[in-house]
N, C-alpha and C positions, 0 to 999 in steps of 0.2 A: 504494500500500500504506500509506503514511503516513496517508492519509485514513481507511483502515480502523482503524488504531491510534487515531487521534483519536476516531473514532466509538465504539470499544470503551471508551476511557477516559472518554468523556463519558457512558457508561452508557446509551447508546441501547437501547431495548427492541426495536426492529425493525431487525435487521441484514440483512434480506432473505435469510436462510438458511432455506429452507423445503423440506420434503418434502410429500407429499400430505396427511399428517395431523399433521406435527410442525413445530415452529419452534424454531430454536436462538437463544438469547438469552444475552447476557453476564450472569453471576451478579450479583445485587444484594442489598443489605442486606435488602430486603423479602422475599427468598426464604428467609430463615433458617428460619422455622417449618415451611414445607412441606418444605424440604430435611432438617431434623433429624428430622421425623416419618417421612419416607420411609426415610432411612438407618437409623433406629432399628428400624423395622418389618421392614427387609430384612437386618438384621445377620447372622442365621443363614445366609442364602443368599449374601451378599456376602463374608463374612469368609474363607471358604476360598480366595478368588481375589484377595484384597487384602493389602497390608501390615497389620501390627497397627495397630489404632486407638489413638491416645493416650487416656489416661483422660478427658481433657477434650474429646475430638474433636467431640462434638455440642453443645458450649456456644456461646453467642453470641460470646464472646470469641475462641474458636478459629475460628469462622466469619469474623469480621472479619480475623483474621490471614490466613486463606485468601484473602479478597478482596484484601487488600493484596499478597499474593504474585502473584495473578492479574494485578493491575494493573501490577506491576513487570515481570512477564514479557512482558505485551503491549507495554508501553512500550519494552522492550528488543528486541522482535521475537524473543523466546526461546520463547514459547509462548502459546497462547490457550485459555481455558476457556469452556465453554458449558453452559448448562442446557437440557435437552430438554423442551419444553412441548408439550402437545396444542394444536393450532392453534385449534380451536373451543371446547373446554372450558377452555382456558387453565390447565390443571393441570400441575404439574411431574411428569415421568415418570422422569427420570434425568439423567445428566451425561456430558460427554465433554471430552477435551483433545487439542489438538495441541501436543505439547511437544518439548523438546530440538531446537528448530529449528536446522538447520545450513545456513548460506548458502554463498556462494562456489561451489566446484565441486560441492557436494553438493545443495543446494536440497532438503533432506529434513526430515522430521519424524516423530515417533512418535505414533501414535493410541492413546488409552486411553478406556475408557467403562464406565459402569455403568448398570443399569436397576433400578428398584424392583421388588421381587418381584411386586407386584400388577399390574404392567404387562408382565411378560415373556410371551413366546410370542405376541405380537400383531403383530409386524413393525415396531414403532415404532423399535427401534434400527437395524434395517436401513435404514429410511427416513432416519434421522438420519445414519448413516454415509455414505450416498450423497449427501445434501445437503452434508455437510461436505467430502467429497472434491471435489465440484464447486467449492466455495469455495476449498479448498486449492490446486487446480490452476489456478484463474483469478485470483481476487483476491490470494491470497498468493503466487502464481507458484512454487509448489513443483513439483518434478519427481517426487518419490518420497515415499510415505507408508508407514511401517513399523508393524507391530503384532506383539505376542507374546501367546501364551495357553498356559495349562497344557494338557498333552495330554488331560486328562480333561474339559476345559471344552468339551463338544460344542456347546453353544449359541453360544459365542463363535466357534468355528470356522465354524459355519453363517452367522453374521452376516458374517464376513470373506469367506468364499468367495462368498456371495451378492452382495457388493459388488465382486467382481472381484479380490480379493487372491489371490495365489498363494503357496503354501507354498514357502519357500526353504531351510529348514534346521531344525536342532535345536540348541538351546544348552543345554549342561549347566550346572546350578547358576546359572542366568541372573539371577533376581531373588529377593529375600527376600520370600516371600509367606507370610502366616499364621505368621510366626515362624521359617521355615526356608528355606534356599536351595533353589530348585526348578528343575527342567528346564522349558524352554518350547519350543514350536513357533514358528518365525519366519515371518512373512508380510510381503508387501509388495505395493503397487499402484503402478505407474509410469504417469505421464501418457503417453498414447498419441500426442498431437499435439505435435510438437516445435516450438519457437520458435527463430528465428534470432538471438535476442538474447543 
C-alpha cells in the first residue's frame, strides 16, 4: 500500500485504475482549466447535492489548496482523490474520493463522487465506481466502502445499487448540503472475499 501512496504522491498519471471507458487519475495542476470549466458549467445541477461552494472555489489558488489537501490525505492514508477521465478521448468527466479512511478493526472508507452535467446518464460513473471498488478492496485492502445520498438523488442511488451497494439505513440531518442539514440514505458495499490477515 505504501507503494500506492508513493505513486499517488509522485503524481503518476497511470494508476492502473480503469473501467471499460474510464480511467481514474490523481488530480494534477494541469487539470485546473478542465476541472473549473466542468464544475462551473455543472453548478446548477451539482449545487443541490453538495456543500456550499466558497466564493473562490473555482480559482486556481483554491484548486492548489485542494491539491495540497489531497496530497496530505494520501500521505497520511486518510483519503484518496481521483479525477475520472475518458480513456480514449482523455477528457475529464468528473471526480471521486475515498475519504475518512479508518484502519484497525474497521478497514473502511467513505465514497463520494460527482459527474459533469454533460457526461451524466452515460454509465461513466458506474464504471468509475466499480473500478475504484476493485482498487479499494485489493490495493488499499479495505473491507467496507460506505456512501450516502439524498433521498431525492435517484441517479446516485442507481449508481450505488448498480455497483452492489446495499441500503443500510436512514440518517436524519446527516450532512450540511446546499446550506442546510439534510437527511441521507446510507449505503455500503462489503468485500465478499475474506482474508486471513
